[in-house]
C-alpha positions as CSV (number, residue, x, y, z in Angstrom):
1,M,0.0,0.0,0.0
2,V,1.4,3.4,-1.0
3,T,1.3,6.1,1.6
4,Y,1.0,9.3,-0.4
5,E,2.3,11.5,2.4
6,R,5.7,10.2,1.5
7,I,5.4,11.4,-2.1
8,T,6.3,15.1,-1.7
9,L,7.2,17.5,-4.4
10,L,10.8,17.4,-3.1
11,F,10.9,13.6,-3.4
12,V,9.6,13.7,-7.0
13,L,12.1,16.5,-7.9
14,Q,15.0,14.6,-6.4
15,F,14.0,11.4,-8.1
16,C,13.5,13.1,-11.5
17,A,16.9,14.8,-11.1
18,V,18.7,11.5,-10.5
19,V,16.9,9.8,-13.4
20,V,17.8,12.6,-15.7
21,V,21.5,12.5,-14.7
22,I,21.6,8.8,-15.1
23,L,20.0,9.1,-18.6
24,I,22.6,11.7,-19.5
25,V,25.3,9.2,-18.7
26,V,23.5,6.5,-20.7
27,F,22.8,8.6,-23.8
28,R,25.9,10.8,-23.8
29,P,27.6,10.7,-27.1
30,G,30.8,8.8,-27.4
31,G,32.1,5.3,-26.7
32,W,31.4,3.2,-23.7
33,S,34.7,3.3,-21.7
34,A,35.4,1.2,-18.6
35,A,34.8,4.3,-16.5
36,R,31.4,4.9,-18.0
37,W,30.4,1.3,-17.4
38,I,31.8,1.2,-13.8
39,G,30.3,4.6,-13.0
40,L,26.8,3.5,-14.2
41,A,27.1,0.1,-12.5
42,I,27.7,1.9,-9.2
43,A,25.3,4.8,-9.8
44,I,22.2,2.7,-10.4
45,P,22.4,0.6,-7.2
46,A,23.4,3.7,-5.2
47,A,20.3,5.5,-6.5
48,V,18.1,2.5,-5.6
49,V,19.4,2.4,-2.1
50,L,19.3,6.2,-1.8
51,F,15.6,6.4,-2.8
52,T,14.7,3.3,-0.7
53,A,16.2,5.1,2.3
54,R,14.6,8.4,1.3
55,W,11.2,6.6,1.1
56,Q,11.7,4.9,4.5
57,L,12.5,8.3,6.1
58,G,9.2,9.6,4.9
59,T,8.3,12.9,6.6
60,S,11.4,12.6,8.8
61,F,13.5,13.7,5.8
62,S,14.5,17.3,5.7
63,V,17.0,19.4,3.8
64,T,18.3,21.0,7.0
65,P,19.1,19.0,10.2
66,Q,15.9,18.5,12.1
67,A,14.9,15.9,14.8
68,R,11.3,15.0,13.9
69,E,11.6,11.2,14.6
70,L,14.5,8.8,15.1
71,V,14.1,6.4,12.2
72,T,15.8,3.1,13.0
73,H,14.2,0.7,10.5
74,G,15.0,-0.4,7.0
75,V,18.2,0.9,5.5
76,C,18.7,3.1,8.6
77,S,18.9,0.1,10.8
78,K,22.3,-0.6,9.4
79,I,23.5,2.7,8.1
80,R,23.1,5.8,10.2
81,N,23.3,8.3,7.3
82,P,22.2,6.5,4.1
83,I,21.1,9.7,2.3
84,Y,24.5,11.3,2.8
85,L,26.5,8.1,2.1
86,F,24.6,7.0,-1.0
87,S,24.2,10.5,-2.5
88,A,28.0,10.9,-2.2
89,V,28.5,7.4,-3.8
90,L,26.0,8.4,-6.6
91,V,27.7,11.7,-7.3
92,T,31.1,10.1,-7.3
93,A,29.9,7.3,-9.7
94,I,28.3,9.8,-12.1
95,L,31.5,11.9,-12.1
96,V,33.5,8.7,-12.8
97,A,31.1,7.8,-15.6
98,L,31.5,11.3,-17.1
99,Q,35.3,11.0,-16.4
100,Y,35.4,13.9,-14.0
101,R,37.3,11.7,-11.5
102,Y,38.5,14.3,-9.0
103,A,35.8,16.9,-9.0
104,F,33.9,15.2,-6.1
105,L,36.8,15.7,-3.7
106,L,36.2,19.5,-3.9
107,L,32.5,19.4,-2.9
108,A,30.5,16.2,-2.5
109,V,32.4,14.3,0.2
110,P,33.2,17.3,2.6
111,M,29.7,18.7,2.3
112,Q,28.1,15.3,3.2
113,I,30.5,14.9,6.2
114,I,29.6,18.3,7.5
115,R,25.9,17.7,7.0
116,A,26.0,14.3,8.7
117,R,27.9,15.8,11.7
118,Q,25.3,18.6,12.1
119,E,22.4,16.1,11.9
120,S,24.1,13.9,14.5
121,R,24.3,16.8,16.9
122,V,20.7,17.7,16.4
123,L,19.5,14.1,16.9
124,E,21.7,13.5,19.9
125,A,20.4,16.7,21.5
126,K,16.8,15.6,21.0
127,F,16.9,11.9,21.5
128,G,19.9,11.6,23.9
129,D,20.7,8.0,25.0
130,E,18.3,6.5,22.5
131,Y,20.3,8.1,19.7
132,R,23.7,7.2,21.2
133,S,22.5,3.6,21.5
134,Y,21.3,3.5,17.9
135,R,24.6,5.1,16.7
136,K,26.6,2.3,18.3
137,G,24.8,-0.3,16.3
138,T,25.0,1.4,12.9
139,W,27.7,2.2,10.4
140,V,28.5,5.7,9.1
């Protein structure tokens, strides 16, 4: 059963943006190099996990760090920051596929680390021991 409260304009826009970027890689003129194949082979599963986690977060997802609810099920039961991790993997894979191998070092990874740390502070402030316990049982 689909819960339509999870389908927000932001979710649709994010999903469409990722699909468009992947289609750019697929339909980009030129030969299919190893980098293009590898980047696409990493980007597609990263996008699937990213949007699975995004769906599971539902209304707890926000662009800025907020502590609405501590989500500890689904992808979040194993990975504390799946949105940050898999968006960084996705961006990196797309840049590899487009053969911009080093560009992500300047923006994607440091930005995601900063955002994850800010979110962690917000969640710890609101949920305290419950969050610290959850954090111990998850990766990243």
